[in-house]
MIDOSE-1310 file (N, C-alpha, C; in nm, 2 decimals, decimal comma, always signed):
residues 183
makv	-2,37/-4,75/+0,71/-2,28/-4,70/+0,64/-2,16/-4,62/+0,73; -2,07/-4,65/+0,74/-1,96/-4,60/+0,88/-1,95/-4,44/+0,83; -1,92/-4,38/+0,93/-1,87/-4,22/+0,95/-1,77/-4,20/+0,85; -1,68/-4,31/+0,86/-1,55/-4,25/+0,77/-1,58/-4,28/+0,61
elkq	-1,65/-4,37/+0,57/-1,72/-4,38/+0,45/-1,79/-4,28/+0,40; -1,87/-4,21/+0,47/-1,97/-4,10/+0,43/-1,80/-3,97/+0,43; -1,74/-3,97/+0,49/-1,63/-3,86/+0,47/-1,53/-3,87/+0,38; -1,52/-4,00/+0,35/-1,39/-4,01/+0,24/-1,42/-3,95/+0,13
pive	-1,53/-3,94/+0,07/-1,57/-3,88/-0,06/-1,53/-3,70/-0,06; -1,55/-3,68/+0,05/-1,53/-3,53/+0,07/-1,38/-3,51/+0,09; -1,32/-3,55/+0,17/-1,16/-3,57/+0,16/-1,09/-3,59/+0,03; -1,15/-3,68/-0,04/-1,10/-3,68/-0,17/-1,13/-3,57/-0,27
eisn	-1,24/-3,51/-0,24/-1,27/-3,37/-0,33/-1,15/-3,27/-0,28; -1,15/-3,23/-0,17/-1,06/-3,15/-0,10/-0,89/-3,20/-0,16; -0,84/-3,30/-0,19/-0,72/-3,36/-0,20/-0,71/-3,35/-0,35; -0,81/-3,34/-0,41/-0,83/-3,34/-0,57/-0,79/-3,20/-0,60
sikd	-0,85/-3,10/-0,53/-0,90/-2,97/-0,55/-0,73/-2,90/-0,53; -0,67/-2,95/-0,44/-0,56/-2,89/-0,42/-0,42/-2,92/-0,46; -0,44/-3,06/-0,51/-0,33/-3,15/-0,57/-0,25/-3,04/-0,70; -0,34/-3,01/-0,78/-0,30/-2,92/-0,89/-0,29/-2,76/-0,90
aqav	-0,33/-2,70/-0,75/-0,37/-2,57/-0,75/-0,26/-2,50/-0,72; -0,26/-2,39/-0,82/-0,15/-2,27/-0,81/-0,16/-2,19/-0,66; -0,30/-2,17/-0,61/-0,31/-2,10/-0,47/-0,42/-2,16/-0,42; -0,39/-2,14/-0,28/-0,49/-2,22/-0,18/-0,51/-2,14/-0,07
vlvn	-0,63/-2,05/-0,08/-0,62/-1,97/+0,04/-0,74/-1,97/+0,18; -0,69/-2,00/+0,26/-0,79/-2,01/+0,37/-0,84/-1,89/+0,45; -0,97/-1,88/+0,45/-1,06/-1,75/+0,48/-1,16/-1,79/+0,62; -1,17/-1,69/+0,71/-1,25/-1,71/+0,81/-1,37/-1,63/+0,79
ysgl	-1,49/-1,70/+0,74/-1,62/-1,65/+0,68/-1,71/-1,58/+0,79; -1,70/-1,62/+0,91/-1,80/-1,60/+0,98/-1,82/-1,44/+1,01; -1,94/-1,43/+1,01/-1,99/-1,29/+1,03/-2,06/-1,22/+0,88; -2,00/-1,29/+0,78/-2,07/-1,25/+0,64/-2,21/-1,25/+0,64
tveq	-2,29/-1,20/+0,59/-2,43/-1,21/+0,55/-2,46/-1,28/+0,42; -2,55/-1,37/+0,40/-2,57/-1,44/+0,29/-2,57/-1,37/+0,17; -2,60/-1,23/+0,18/-2,60/-1,14/+0,07/-2,46/-1,13/+0,00; -2,36/-1,06/+0,10/-2,23/-1,08/+0,09/-2,14/-1,18/+0,03
dtil	-2,18/-1,30/+0,08/-2,12/-1,44/+0,06/-2,15/-1,45/-0,08; -2,27/-1,44/-0,12/-2,33/-1,46/-0,27/-2,27/-1,36/-0,34; -2,22/-1,22/-0,31/-2,15/-1,15/-0,41/-1,99/-1,19/-0,45; -1,94/-1,22/-0,31/-1,80/-1,25/-0,28/-1,80/-1,41/-0,39
rkel	-1,88/-1,50/-0,37/-1,90/-1,63/-0,45/-1,90/-1,64/-0,61; -1,99/-1,50/-0,63/-1,97/-1,47/-0,77/-1,90/-1,43/-0,86; -1,78/-1,32/-0,78/-1,68/-1,27/-0,84/-1,56/-1,40/-0,82; -1,56/-1,48/-0,74/-1,45/-1,56/-0,72/-1,47/-1,67/-0,86
resg	-1,59/-1,70/-0,85/-1,67/-1,81/-0,95/-1,61/-1,76/-1,07; -1,65/-1,61/-1,14/-1,61/-1,56/-1,24/-1,45/-1,54/-1,27; -1,37/-1,55/-1,15/-1,23/-1,57/-1,16/-1,17/-1,70/-1,19; -1,28/-1,81/-1,19/-1,20/-1,94/-1,20/-1,14/-1,98/-1,07
vnyk	-1,21/-1,92/-0,96/-1,17/-1,97/-0,83/-1,29/-2,04/-0,76; -1,24/-2,17/-0,72/-1,34/-2,26/-0,65/-1,32/-2,21/-0,51; -1,46/-2,18/-0,43/-1,48/-2,12/-0,30/-1,56/-2,22/-0,25; -1,53/-2,28/-0,14/-1,60/-2,40/-0,07/-1,59/-2,39/+0,08
vykn	-1,68/-2,41/+0,19/-1,70/-2,41/+0,29/-1,69/-2,57/+0,31; -1,57/-2,62/+0,42/-1,54/-2,75/+0,43/-1,54/-2,75/+0,58; -1,54/-2,88/+0,66/-1,52/-2,88/+0,79/-1,41/-2,88/+0,81; -1,32/-2,86/+0,92/-1,21/-2,84/+0,94/-1,12/-2,96/+0,94
tmmr	-1,21/-3,05/+1,01/-1,15/-3,22/+0,99/-1,12/-3,26/+0,87; -1,19/-3,24/+0,76/-1,17/-3,29/+0,64/-1,10/-3,21/+0,61; -1,05/-3,07/+0,63/-0,97/-3,01/+0,56/-0,79/-3,06/+0,61; -0,82/-3,12/+0,75/-0,70/-3,12/+0,80/-0,68/-3,28/+0,75
rafe	-0,76/-3,36/+0,74/-0,71/-3,49/+0,64/-0,68/-3,50/+0,53; -0,76/-3,41/+0,47/-0,70/-3,37/+0,30/-0,56/-3,32/+0,28; -0,53/-3,22/+0,40/-0,40/-3,16/+0,39/-0,29/-3,26/+0,43; -0,30/-3,38/+0,48/-0,19/-3,49/+0,54/-0,10/-3,48/+0,41
gtac	+0,03/-3,47/+0,43/+0,17/-3,50/+0,33/+0,11/-3,41/+0,20; +0,07/-3,29/+0,23/+0,08/-3,22/+0,09/+0,14/-3,07/+0,13; +0,16/-2,96/+0,07/+0,20/-2,87/+0,11/+0,11/-2,77/+0,20; -0,02/-2,83/+0,17/-0,13/-2,73/+0,25/-0,16/-2,77/+0,42
eeld	-0,05/-2,90/+0,44/-0,02/-2,94/+0,58/-0,01/-2,85/+0,69; +0,06/-2,70/+0,64/+0,10/-2,61/+0,71/-0,01/-2,51/+0,76; -0,15/-2,55/+0,67/-0,28/-2,47/+0,72/-0,30/-2,54/+0,86; -0,27/-2,64/+0,88/-0,36/-2,73/+1,02/-0,36/-2,64/+1,10
khlh	-0,26/-2,56/+1,13/-0,25/-2,49/+1,26/-0,37/-2,37/+1,27; -0,41/-2,34/+1,16/-0,52/-2,25/+1,14/-0,65/-2,29/+1,14; -0,66/-2,39/+1,15/-0,81/-2,49/+1,10/-0,89/-2,48/+1,23; -0,95/-2,37/+1,27/-1,03/-2,38/+1,41/-1,10/-2,23/+1,35
gtna	-1,28/-2,26/+1,40/-1,37/-2,16/+1,38/-1,43/-2,19/+1,23; -1,50/-2,08/+1,19/-1,54/-2,11/+1,06/-1,47/-2,08/+0,92; -1,40/-2,20/+0,84/-1,31/-2,14/+0,75/-1,36/-2,22/+0,61; -1,32/-2,13/+0,51/-1,34/-2,18/+0,39/-1,24/-2,17/+0,27
lais	-1,22/-2,24/+0,19/-1,10/-2,27/+0,11/-1,12/-2,20/-0,03; -1,05/-2,12/-0,10/-1,06/-2,05/-0,21/-0,92/-2,11/-0,28; -0,98/-2,18/-0,40/-0,83/-2,26/-0,46/-0,88/-2,21/-0,62; -0,75/-2,20/-0,66/-0,73/-2,15/-0,80/-0,63/-2,23/-0,89
dtda	-0,67/-2,30/-0,98/-0,56/-2,38/-1,02/-0,48/-2,30/-1,15; -0,54/-2,17/-1,19/-0,46/-2,10/-1,28/-0,38/-2,01/-1,26; -0,44/-1,92/-1,16/-0,37/-1,77/-1,14/-0,37/-1,79/-1,01; -0,25/-1,79/-0,96/-0,18/-1,78/-0,85/-0,24/-1,67/-0,72
tapa	-0,26/-1,54/-0,80/-0,29/-1,42/-0,70/-0,46/-1,41/-0,70; -0,50/-1,45/-0,80/-0,68/-1,42/-0,80/-0,74/-1,44/-0,65; -0,73/-1,57/-0,59/-0,80/-1,59/-0,46/-0,76/-1,48/-0,36; -0,64/-1,43/-0,36/-0,57/-1,35/-0,26/-0,63/-1,21/-0,28
rila	-0,61/-1,16/-0,40/-0,65/-1,06/-0,46/-0,83/-1,01/-0,45; -0,89/-1,13/-0,49/-1,03/-1,10/-0,48/-1,08/-1,11/-0,31; -1,04/-1,18/-0,24/-1,05/-1,20/-0,13/-1,00/-1,07/-0,02; -0,89/-1,01/-0,04/-0,85/-0,88/+0,02/-0,95/-0,78/-0,02
kyak	-0,98/-0,78/-0,14/-1,10/-0,65/-0,17/-1,19/-0,66/-0,10; -1,26/-0,79/-0,12/-1,36/-0,79/+0,00/-1,36/-0,80/+0,16; -1,26/-0,84/+0,19/-1,18/-0,82/+0,34/-1,21/-0,66/+0,38; -1,14/-0,58/+0,27/-1,16/-0,42/+0,31/-1,34/-0,36/+0,31
qypa	-1,42/-0,45/+0,21/-1,52/-0,40/+0,21/-1,63/-0,50/+0,34; -1,62/-0,62/+0,38/-1,65/-0,66/+0,47/-1,58/-0,71/+0,59; -1,53/-0,62/+0,68/-1,46/-0,66/+0,80/-1,49/-0,79/+0,85; -1,59/-0,85/+0,83/-1,60/-0,98/+0,89/-1,52/-1,10/+0,83
lelv	-1,48/-1,07/+0,71/-1,41/-1,19/+0,64/-1,27/-1,14/+0,65; -1,21/-1,24/+0,72/-1,04/-1,25/+0,74/-0,97/-1,34/+0,67; -0,85/-1,29/+0,60/-0,77/-1,38/+0,55/-0,71/-1,45/+0,63; -0,68/-1,60/+0,64/-0,61/-1,66/+0,75/-0,46/-1,66/+0,70
agiv	-0,46/-1,76/+0,59/-0,30/-1,78/+0,54/-0,34/-1,84/+0,41; -0,23/-1,91/+0,34/-0,23/-1,96/+0,20/-0,13/-2,04/+0,18; -0,14/-2,13/+0,07/-0,04/-2,17/+0,00/-0,02/-2,12/-0,14; +0,04/-2,05/-0,20/+0,06/-2,01/-0,32/+0,18/-2,07/-0,39
egsy	+0,19/-2,13/-0,52/+0,27/-2,19/-0,59/+0,35/-2,28/-0,47; +0,30/-2,39/-0,39/+0,36/-2,46/-0,31/+0,45/-2,40/-0,20; +0,45/-2,28/-0,15/+0,48/-2,20/-0,05/+0,39/-2,16/+0,06; +0,41/-2,19/+0,15/+0,35/-2,11/+0,28/+0,34/-1,96/+0,30
ndqa	+0,21/-1,88/+0,30/+0,19/-1,76/+0,35/+0,12/-1,70/+0,45; +0,18/-1,66/+0,53/+0,06/-1,63/+0,65/-0,01/-1,48/+0,62; -0,09/-1,47/+0,68/-0,18/-1,35/+0,67/-0,13/-1,21/+0,59; -0,02/-1,16/+0,65/+0,07/-1,07/+0,58/+0,10/-1,12/+0,45
giqa	+0,16/-1,24/+0,45/+0,22/-1,27/+0,30/+0,05/-1,30/+0,21; -0,03/-1,32/+0,24/-0,15/-1,34/+0,14/-0,19/-1,17/+0,10; -0,16/-1,11/+0,23/-0,21/-0,94/+0,18/-0,13/-0,89/+0,07; +0,02/-0,94/+0,10/+0,12/-0,87/+0,00/+0,10/-0,95/-0,13
lsqi	+0,06/-1,05/-0,15/+0,00/-1,12/-0,27/-0,11/-1,08/-0,33; -0,21/-1,01/-0,26/-0,31/-0,96/-0,33/-0,29/-0,81/-0,39; -0,17/-0,78/-0,35/-0,16/-0,63/-0,44/-0,08/-0,62/-0,60; -0,06/-0,78/-0,60/-0,02/-0,80/-0,72/-0,13/-0,79/-0,84
psre	-0,10/-0,73/-0,93/-0,18/-0,75/-1,07/-0,24/-0,90/-1,11; -0,36/-0,86/-1,16/-0,37/-1,06/-1,24/-0,30/-1,04/-1,36; -0,27/-1,14/-1,41/-0,20/-1,17/-1,53/-0,23/-1,12/-1,64; -0,34/-1,08/-1,66/-0,40/-1,04/-1,80/-0,37/-0,86/-1,77
ellg	-0,38/-0,79/-1,63/-0,35/-0,66/-1,64/-0,18/-0,68/-1,64; -0,12/-0,77/-1,62/+0,04/-0,76/-1,63/+0,07/-0,78/-1,79; -0,01/-0,85/-1,84/+0,03/-0,86/-1,99/-0,02/-0,72/-2,10; -0,11/-0,69/-2,03/-0,15/-0,54/-2,08/-0,07/-0,42/-2,06
kllg	+0,02/-0,45/-1,97/+0,13/-0,33/-1,93/+0,23/-0,38/-1,98; +0,30/-0,49/-2,01/+0,38/-0,54/-2,09/+0,37/-0,47/-2,24; +0,24/-0,55/-2,30/+0,20/-0,50/-2,41/+0,22/-0,32/-2,43; +0,16/-0,26/-2,34/+0,16/-0,11/-2,34/+0,30/-0,08/-2,38
smqa	+0,37/-0,12/-2,30/+0,51/-0,07/-2,26/+0,59/-0,10/-2,41; +0,57/-0,22/-2,48/+0,62/-0,27/-2,58/+0,57/-0,17/-2,70; +0,47/-0,15/-2,71/+0,41/-0,07/-2,79/+0,46/+0,10/-2,79; +0,49/+0,13/-2,65/+0,49/+0,27/-2,67/+0,63/+0,34/-2,77
pitn	+0,73/+0,25/-2,77/+0,86/+0,33/-2,86/+0,79/+0,30/-2,99; +0,72/+0,21/-3,02/+0,67/+0,19/-3,17/+0,57/+0,33/-3,22; +0,50/+0,35/-3,10/+0,42/+0,47/-3,08/+0,47/+0,62/-3,11; +0,56/+0,60/-3,00/+0,66/+0,74/-3,02/+0,73/+0,74/-3,18
larv	+0,79/+0,66/-3,21/+0,84/+0,64/-3,31/+0,76/+0,69/-3,47; +0,64/+0,64/-3,45/+0,52/+0,66/-3,54/+0,49/+0,83/-3,54; +0,50/+0,86/-3,42/+0,46/+1,02/-3,38/+0,54/+1,10/-3,43; +0,68/+1,05/-3,42/+0,79/+1,15/-3,46/+0,80/+1,15/-3,59
lnqi	+0,80/+1,03/-3,67/+0,80/+1,05/-3,81/+0,68/+1,13/-3,89; +0,58/+1,10/-3,83/+0,47/+1,19/-3,86/+0,49/+1,33/-3,83; +0,55/+1,37/-3,74/+0,58/+1,53/-3,72/+0,70/+1,57/-3,82; +0,78/+1,47/-3,85/+0,90/+1,52/-3,95/+0,81/+1,52/-4,09
aeag	+0,73/+1,45/-4,12/+0,67/+1,44/-4,26/+0,58/+1,57/-4,28; +0,49/+1,60/-4,17/+0,43/+1,73/-4,16/+0,52/+1,83/-4,19; +0,65/+1,84/-4,11/+0,76/+1,96/-4,08/+0,80/+1,96/-4,23; +0,83/+1,86/-4,29/+0,89/+1,85/-4,40/+0,80/+1,91/-4,50
gada	+0,67/+1,89/-4,50/+0,56/+1,91/-4,61/+0,55/+2,04/-4,58; +0,57/+2,12/-4,47/+0,53/+2,26/-4,43/+0,66/+2,32/-4,48; +0,78/+2,26/-4,47/+0,93/+2,34/-4,54/+0,90/+2,30/-4,68; +0,85/+2,23/-4,77/+0,86/+2,22/-4,89/+0,76/+2,33/-4,94
aaea	+0,64/+2,36/-4,88/+0,56/+2,47/-4,88/+0,60/+2,61/-4,89; +0,68/+2,59/-4,76/+0,76/+2,74/-4,73/+0,86/+2,78/-4,85; +0,93/+2,66/-4,87/+1,01/+2,69/-4,98/+0,96/+2,73/-5,12; +0,85/+2,66/-5,17/+0,75/+2,69/-5,28/+0,71/+2,83/-5,26
kasa	+0,64/+2,87/-5,17/+0,62/+3,01/-5,15/+0,72/+3,10/-5,16; +0,84/+3,07/-5,10/+0,95/+3,17/-5,08/+0,98/+3,18/-5,25; +1,01/+3,08/-5,31/+1,07/+3,12/-5,45/+0,96/+3,14/-5,57; +0,83/+3,15/-5,50/+0,74/+3,20/-5,62/+0,73/+3,32/-5,63
peae	+0,75/+3,44/-5,50/+0,77/+3,58/-5,53/+0,90/+3,60/-5,65; +1,00/+3,51/-5,61/+1,11/+3,56/-5,71/+1,09/+3,50/-5,82; +1,04/+3,42/-5,87/+0,96/+3,37/-5,98/+0,89/+3,48/-6,05; +0,79/+3,55/-5,97/+0,72/+3,62/-6,01/+0,81/+3,76/-6,07
aeap	+0,89/+3,80/-5,98/+0,97/+3,92/-5,97/+1,08/+3,89/-6,13; +1,10/+3,78/-6,14/+1,17/+3,74/-6,26/+1,09/+3,76/-6,40; +0,98/+3,74/-6,40/+0,89/+3,73/-6,49/+0,89/+3,84/-6,57; +0,83/+3,94/-6,49/+0,79/+4,08/-6,54/+0,93/+4,12/-6,63
aae	+1,07/+4,10/-6,56/+1,16/+4,18/-6,61/+1,17/+4,13/-6,74; +1,15/+4,00/-6,75/+1,18/+3,93/-6,89/+1,09/+4,01/-6,99; +0,99/+4,05/-6,98/+0,91/+4,12/-7,07/+0,97/+4,23/-7,12
């Protein structure tokens, strides 16, 4: 079996992974310990991000004719790909978090929603909250006026109840004063 035949399935695997991806982030992982790499992989996997080490030549072949072709200039050294089909910011966010913890991990570049981002661009994307966080903030901002309205109505009702009680007390001594006079 020729070398090309052995390499073709790997190139196809990479091509299929990046075809419909929201985000493809290239990282240099050299210097990470096995323990650090295991922790990183676990969090990426839990977030639905596929993280895998490929040979640069395989990635170069798979990137031909795709938006990822711009990553070719970064394919030297020890690289890995973090690919997400659903969340455009998850790979950058998680990898940036670990790059702070483990300086050996280096964000190189990436393609997010079809656009090339250099290292600074990937760092900027890492600051964007996850979709769930954004939805939570949106829901919170939508609920805030309703909650405030309910609080105000409750205060009015309590104040109205207190006013009615005060009026009842105020009119009670008058009624008592009138009652003895009637005798």
